[in-house]
TILOFI-919830 format. One record per residue (C-alpha): residue number from 0; y, x, z. Coordinates in Angstrom, 3 decimals, decimal comma, padded with zeros to 6 digits, m for minus. Layout:
! residues N
{site NUM; {Y; X; Z}}
...
//
This chain:
! residues 295
{site 0; {m042,487; 001,306; 063,447}}
{site 1; {m040,003; 003,455; 065,333}}
{site 2; {m040,009; 006,936; 064,041}}
{site 3; {m041,011; 009,307; 066,977}}
{site 4; {m038,087; 011,412; 068,374}}
{site 5; {m037,005; 013,239; 071,588}}
{site 6; {m033,994; 011,742; 073,000}}
{site 7; {m031,680; 014,046; 074,580}}
{site 8; {m029,103; 013,068; 077,753}}
{site 9; {m026,141; 012,318; 075,129}}
{site 10; {m028,352; 010,512; 072,721}}
{site 11; {m029,561; 008,350; 075,643}}
{site 12; {m026,041; 007,959; 076,389}}
{site 13; {m025,023; 006,888; 073,165}}
{site 14; {m027,833; 004,424; 072,789}}
{site 15; {m026,811; 002,952; 076,157}}
{site 16; {m023,375; 002,387; 075,149}}
{site 17; {m024,259; 001,124; 071,750}}
{site 18; {m025,752; m001,849; 073,311}}
{site 19; {m022,410; m002,842; 074,790}}
{site 20; {m021,105; m006,356; 073,432}}
{site 21; {m018,346; m005,942; 070,959}}
{site 22; {m016,351; m008,862; 069,622}}
{site 23; {m017,170; m007,864; 065,970}}
{site 24; {m021,232; m008,666; 066,858}}
{site 25; {m021,014; m012,233; 065,269}}
{site 26; {m021,844; m014,070; 062,294}}
{site 27; {m018,863; m014,019; 059,510}}
{site 28; {m017,316; m017,601; 058,516}}
{site 29; {m017,161; m018,227; 054,651}}
{site 30; {m013,176; m017,634; 054,745}}
{site 31; {m013,860; m014,403; 056,344}}
{site 32; {m016,241; m013,406; 053,918}}
{site 33; {m014,163; m014,108; 051,057}}
{site 34; {m011,222; m011,940; 052,486}}
{site 35; {m013,484; m009,133; 052,926}}
{site 36; {m014,418; m009,603; 049,174}}
{site 37; {m011,008; m009,683; 048,272}}
{site 38; {m010,149; m006,296; 050,125}}
{site 39; {m013,377; m004,713; 048,747}}
{site 40; {m012,790; m005,644; 045,342}}
{site 41; {m009,075; m004,466; 045,516}}
{site 42; {m010,601; m001,041; 047,076}}
{site 43; {m013,117; m000,581; 043,851}}
{site 44; {m010,338; m001,655; 041,380}}
{site 45; {m008,334; 001,259; 042,860}}
{site 46; {m010,940; 003,859; 042,378}}
{site 47; {m011,959; 002,678; 038,946}}
{site 48; {m008,546; 002,711; 037,785}}
{site 49; {m007,973; 005,998; 039,390}}
{site 50; {m010,653; 007,522; 037,454}}
{site 51; {m009,469; 006,520; 034,260}}
{site 52; {m006,148; 008,622; 034,943}}
{site 53; {m007,941; 011,633; 036,485}}
{site 54; {m007,959; 014,737; 034,286}}
{site 55; {m009,309; 018,283; 034,941}}
{site 56; {m007,112; 020,216; 037,105}}
{site 57; {m005,887; 017,496; 039,185}}
{site 58; {m006,520; 018,364; 043,035}}
{site 59; {m008,020; 016,285; 045,711}}
{site 60; {m004,604; 015,740; 047,257}}
{site 61; {m003,103; 014,423; 043,968}}
{site 62; {m005,955; 012,299; 043,618}}
{site 63; {m005,652; 010,780; 046,967}}
{site 64; {m002,038; 010,277; 046,553}}
{site 65; {m002,588; 008,216; 043,399}}
{site 66; {m004,972; 006,192; 045,238}}
{site 67; {m002,539; 005,623; 048,036}}
{site 68; {000,163; 004,611; 045,555}}
{site 69; {m001,939; 002,362; 043,539}}
{site 70; {m002,743; 000,516; 046,905}}
{site 71; {000,550; 000,300; 048,204}}
{site 72; {001,899; m000,808; 044,829}}
{site 73; {m000,920; m003,680; 045,334}}
{site 74; {000,633; m004,851; 048,476}}
{site 75; {m001,322; m002,886; 051,024}}
{site 76; {000,546; m001,748; 053,932}}
{site 77; {m002,177; m000,525; 056,345}}
{site 78; {m005,155; 001,430; 056,090}}
{site 79; {m008,233; 001,876; 058,033}}
{site 80; {m008,061; 005,387; 056,758}}
{site 81; {m006,097; 007,398; 054,412}}
{site 82; {m007,741; 007,805; 050,632}}
{site 83; {m010,060; 010,870; 050,379}}
{site 84; {m010,988; 012,601; 047,315}}
{site 85; {m014,007; 015,191; 047,429}}
{site 86; {m014,730; 017,307; 044,393}}
{site 87; {m017,836; 019,384; 043,343}}
{site 88; {m019,559; 020,895; 046,330}}
{site 89; {m016,675; 019,612; 048,795}}
{site 90; {m018,897; 016,444; 048,351}}
{site 91; {m021,555; 017,978; 050,370}}
{site 92; {m019,772; 019,417; 053,684}}
{site 93; {m022,155; 022,367; 053,845}}
{site 94; {m021,157; 024,697; 056,944}}
{site 95; {m018,099; 022,554; 057,896}}
{site 96; {m017,064; 023,246; 061,557}}
{site 97; {m013,691; 021,613; 061,783}}
{site 98; {m012,785; 017,873; 060,963}}
{site 99; {m009,876; 019,046; 059,018}}
{site 100; {m012,312; 020,664; 056,225}}
{site 101; {m013,411; 016,748; 055,398}}
{site 102; {m009,601; 016,166; 054,273}}
{site 103; {m008,799; 016,525; 050,536}}
{site 104; {m007,251; 019,840; 049,565}}
{site 105; {m006,038; 021,973; 046,845}}
{site 106; {m009,383; 021,980; 045,198}}
{site 107; {m009,011; 021,037; 041,380}}
{site 108; {m011,199; 018,832; 039,400}}
{site 109; {m013,542; 020,482; 036,891}}
{site 110; {m014,841; 018,003; 034,234}}
{site 111; {m018,785; 018,578; 034,630}}
{site 112; {m018,426; 018,577; 038,581}}
{site 113; {m019,058; 015,040; 040,176}}
{site 114; {m016,615; 013,682; 042,687}}
{site 115; {m016,228; 010,914; 045,382}}
{site 116; {m013,596; 008,802; 045,989}}
{site 117; {m013,324; 006,648; 049,135}}
{site 118; {m010,500; 004,083; 050,317}}
{site 119; {m009,964; 001,812; 052,936}}
{site 120; {m007,232; m000,722; 052,449}}
{site 121; {m006,720; m003,778; 054,807}}
{site 122; {m005,833; m006,893; 052,791}}
{site 123; {m004,549; m009,815; 054,441}}
{site 124; {m006,104; m008,408; 057,845}}
{site 125; {m009,367; m007,512; 055,820}}
{site 126; {m011,008; m004,033; 055,723}}
{site 127; {m012,302; m002,992; 052,342}}
{site 128; {m013,769; 000,146; 053,157}}
{site 129; {m015,602; 001,528; 049,968}}
{site 130; {m017,093; 004,892; 048,335}}
{site 131; {m017,664; 005,771; 044,630}}
{site 132; {m019,304; 008,519; 042,939}}
{site 133; {m018,645; 009,568; 039,371}}
{site 134; {m017,986; 012,308; 037,307}}
{site 135; {m015,687; 013,163; 034,018}}
{site 136; {m018,684; 014,046; 031,814}}
{site 137; {m022,228; 013,019; 032,060}}
{site 138; {m024,142; 014,581; 034,802}}
{site 139; {m027,802; 014,366; 035,181}}
{site 140; {m027,718; 015,564; 038,891}}
{site 141; {m025,411; 012,649; 039,675}}
{site 142; {m027,643; 010,121; 037,638}}
{site 143; {m030,702; 011,005; 039,524}}
{site 144; {m028,955; 010,801; 042,720}}
{site 145; {m027,356; 007,423; 042,048}}
{site 146; {m030,715; 006,094; 040,585}}
{site 147; {m032,153; 007,195; 044,301}}
{site 148; {m029,213; 005,362; 045,835}}
{site 149; {m029,626; 002,125; 043,984}}
{site 150; {m033,220; 002,201; 044,860}}
{site 151; {m032,261; 002,512; 048,686}}
{site 152; {m029,383; m000,157; 048,040}}
{site 153; {m032,598; m002,657; 047,419}}
{site 154; {m034,098; m001,412; 050,503}}
{site 155; {m031,518; m001,602; 052,979}}
{site 156; {m030,973; m005,554; 053,277}}
{site 157; {m034,920; m005,336; 054,022}}
{site 158; {m034,568; m002,992; 057,022}}
{site 159; {m031,504; m004,835; 058,521}}
{site 160; {m033,568; m008,060; 058,468}}
{site 161; {m036,696; m006,865; 059,647}}
{site 162; {m037,455; m006,059; 063,485}}
{site 163; {m036,245; m002,385; 062,924}}
{site 164; {m033,156; m001,053; 065,198}}
{site 165; {m030,355; 000,285; 063,632}}
{site 166; {m031,411; 003,612; 064,955}}
{site 167; {m034,992; 003,263; 063,252}}
{site 168; {m032,995; 002,327; 060,003}}
{site 169; {m031,121; 005,567; 060,141}}
{site 170; {m034,173; 007,669; 060,576}}
{site 171; {m035,978; 006,002; 058,058}}
{site 172; {m033,464; 006,550; 055,885}}
{site 173; {m033,151; 009,904; 056,769}}
{site 174; {m036,989; 010,955; 056,480}}
{site 175; {m037,375; 008,960; 053,028}}
{site 176; {m034,601; 010,563; 051,333}}
{site 177; {m035,764; 014,254; 052,487}}
{site 178; {m039,245; 013,325; 051,132}}
{site 179; {m037,636; 012,671; 047,779}}
{site 180; {m035,737; 015,902; 047,859}}
{site 181; {m032,231; 015,058; 049,115}}
{site 182; {m030,085; 016,319; 051,720}}
{site 183; {m028,761; 013,805; 054,165}}
{site 184; {m024,958; 014,631; 053,947}}
{site 185; {m024,010; 011,800; 056,101}}
{site 186; {m025,559; 013,193; 059,094}}
{site 187; {m022,885; 015,734; 058,942}}
{site 188; {m020,078; 012,902; 059,335}}
{site 189; {m018,545; 012,428; 062,924}}
{site 190; {m021,306; 010,922; 065,138}}
{site 191; {m023,590; 011,098; 061,729}}
{site 192; {m022,891; 007,853; 061,008}}
{site 193; {m024,552; 005,872; 058,011}}
{site 194; {m022,171; 003,317; 058,587}}
{site 195; {m019,537; 001,209; 060,789}}
{site 196; {m018,826; m002,496; 061,299}}
{site 197; {m015,793; m004,107; 059,848}}
{site 198; {m013,939; m006,858; 061,151}}
{site 199; {m010,556; m008,739; 060,446}}
{site 200; {m007,875; m006,836; 062,143}}
{site 201; {m004,645; m007,689; 063,839}}
{site 202; {m001,832; m006,858; 061,364}}
{site 203; {001,243; m005,621; 063,190}}
{site 204; {004,736; m006,760; 061,993}}
{site 205; {005,562; m003,152; 060,725}}
{site 206; {002,876; m000,644; 059,455}}
{site 207; {001,721; 001,810; 061,979}}
{site 208; {002,608; 005,449; 060,936}}
{site 209; {m000,156; 007,816; 059,809}}
{site 210; {m001,193; 010,503; 062,356}}
{site 211; {m000,633; 014,248; 061,256}}
{site 212; {m002,743; 015,709; 058,933}}
{site 213; {m004,459; 018,084; 061,910}}
{site 214; {m005,815; 015,097; 063,551}}
{site 215; {m009,524; 014,884; 063,136}}
{site 216; {m010,107; 011,189; 062,039}}
{site 217; {m007,598; 011,239; 059,328}}
{site 218; {m006,980; 007,270; 060,441}}
{site 219; {m003,832; 005,818; 061,032}}
{site 220; {m002,951; 004,510; 063,956}}
{site 221; {m004,006; 001,123; 063,206}}
{site 222; {m007,558; 002,501; 062,460}}
{site 223; {m007,780; 004,227; 065,603}}
{site 224; {m006,611; 001,459; 067,653}}
{site 225; {m009,021; m000,762; 066,056}}
{site 226; {m012,063; 001,302; 066,988}}
{site 227; {m011,017; 002,196; 070,251}}
{site 228; {m010,176; m001,546; 071,222}}
{site 229; {m013,939; m002,540; 070,012}}
{site 230; {m015,670; 000,339; 072,293}}
{site 231; {m016,260; 002,688; 069,178}}
{site 232; {m020,073; 003,202; 069,648}}
{site 233; {m021,213; m000,345; 069,281}}
{site 234; {m019,422; m000,126; 066,125}}
{site 235; {m021,051; 002,865; 064,583}}
{site 236; {m024,476; 003,112; 062,785}}
{site 237; {m025,649; 006,114; 064,681}}
{site 238; {m029,046; 007,758; 064,919}}
{site 239; {m029,014; 006,298; 068,580}}
{site 240; {m027,768; 003,024; 067,897}}
{site 241; {m029,861; 000,436; 069,651}}
{site 242; {m027,633; m002,503; 069,544}}
{site 243; {m027,375; m005,755; 067,938}}
{site 244; {m027,257; m005,949; 064,106}}
{site 245; {m025,686; m009,034; 063,428}}
{site 246; {m022,069; m008,772; 061,466}}
{site 247; {m020,523; m007,109; 058,996}}
{site 248; {m021,088; m003,235; 058,367}}
{site 249; {m019,755; m000,888; 055,502}}
{site 250; {m022,912; 001,234; 054,767}}
{site 251; {m022,388; 004,332; 053,227}}
{site 252; {m025,628; 006,542; 052,708}}
{site 253; {m024,231; 010,002; 051,415}}
{site 254; {m026,951; 012,153; 050,130}}
{site 255; {m026,998; 015,659; 048,138}}
{site 256; {m028,982; 017,876; 045,863}}
{site 257; {m028,103; 021,270; 044,860}}
{site 258; {m024,258; 021,607; 044,755}}
{site 259; {m023,885; 017,741; 044,387}}
{site 260; {m022,970; 015,323; 046,702}}
{site 261; {m022,933; 011,355; 046,305}}
{site 262; {m022,493; 008,210; 047,764}}
{site 263; {m021,870; 004,486; 047,866}}
{site 264; {m020,232; 002,411; 050,376}}
{site 265; {m020,090; m001,224; 050,417}}
{site 266; {m020,032; m004,216; 052,791}}
{site 267; {m023,480; m005,490; 054,063}}
{site 268; {m023,609; m008,939; 055,560}}
{site 269; {m026,349; m009,129; 058,519}}
{site 270; {m027,219; m012,708; 059,872}}
{site 271; {m029,676; m013,258; 062,509}}
{site 272; {m032,679; m013,748; 059,910}}
{site 273; {m031,390; m012,177; 056,804}}
{site 274; {m029,014; m009,470; 055,265}}
{site 275; {m027,460; m009,075; 052,118}}
{site 276; {m024,555; m007,265; 050,194}}
{site 277; {m021,497; m009,016; 050,157}}
{site 278; {m020,933; m008,521; 046,426}}
{site 279; {m023,316; m007,897; 043,491}}
{site 280; {m020,675; m006,838; 041,211}}
{site 281; {m020,042; m003,440; 042,682}}
{site 282; {m019,410; m000,852; 040,028}}
{site 283; {m022,520; 001,168; 040,548}}
{site 284; {m024,672; m001,733; 040,266}}
{site 285; {m022,807; m002,877; 036,794}}
{site 286; {m022,981; 000,980; 035,704}}
{site 287; {m026,665; 000,682; 036,175}}
{site 288; {m027,087; m002,894; 034,548}}
{site 289; {m024,784; m001,765; 031,182}}
{site 290; {m027,606; 001,206; 030,939}}
{site 291; {m030,239; m001,149; 031,160}}
{site 292; {m028,592; m003,474; 028,414}}
{site 293; {m028,158; m000,668; 026,124}}
{site 294; {m031,856; 000,803; 026,008}}
//
């Protein structure tokens, strides 16, 4: 059932625009799914290999640069957005007023503070946008947060394969997270996105340059071009999205509790009568499986 909510003028406008037809609202082929899987796995390889090298005292910018170098060394020339690294309470975005506050900065890594890494390489035209949460040392707060997110991960395909609209899914996740004592951090993202569509992009013969750091999106010109040419709002899973759910989505629930923020981001395949995660071998699922095997 829809969750009761008053809609203002801007919200109604966003709802209407989210129903516009977009080229990415379609069923992906098996070849396309294989392409996205390859891109997503390289993105996860990047963050897990980066984690092995990270040490206390590393800065967010240093970490983002390492991820950028790793991906370029593996043949990536185009990104949807630059690599993000958020350490400690930076992963909560509390009180942020400017988009540039979301960017990685000079904050240094503390061993017992959880962190988030987020990368979005384009591999042979396929977007692999992922988010990864971890900590250099065991963290009970992070473990509790990821346990809840893994429970949510099981529910999300059920929500998308139901009759609920994307808007209703957004609000259901928001309501349940708060009832379980978590803060909704993705509500602080631009447009409060819970996720966005992904699709095969047309690679240029040369890479687009990255925009200056002052630019709000931290996106490359390629990334900005892709969103704008796909009409933007049909591509974003916002609190007001009432459009077709069919297609591929990078879903990124981002929650917080206390001073800790945590998320995952991975590709969800939504067909007309079912929804499922593109890959069941993602690091956060593998980590949970290994913990269960050792008990």
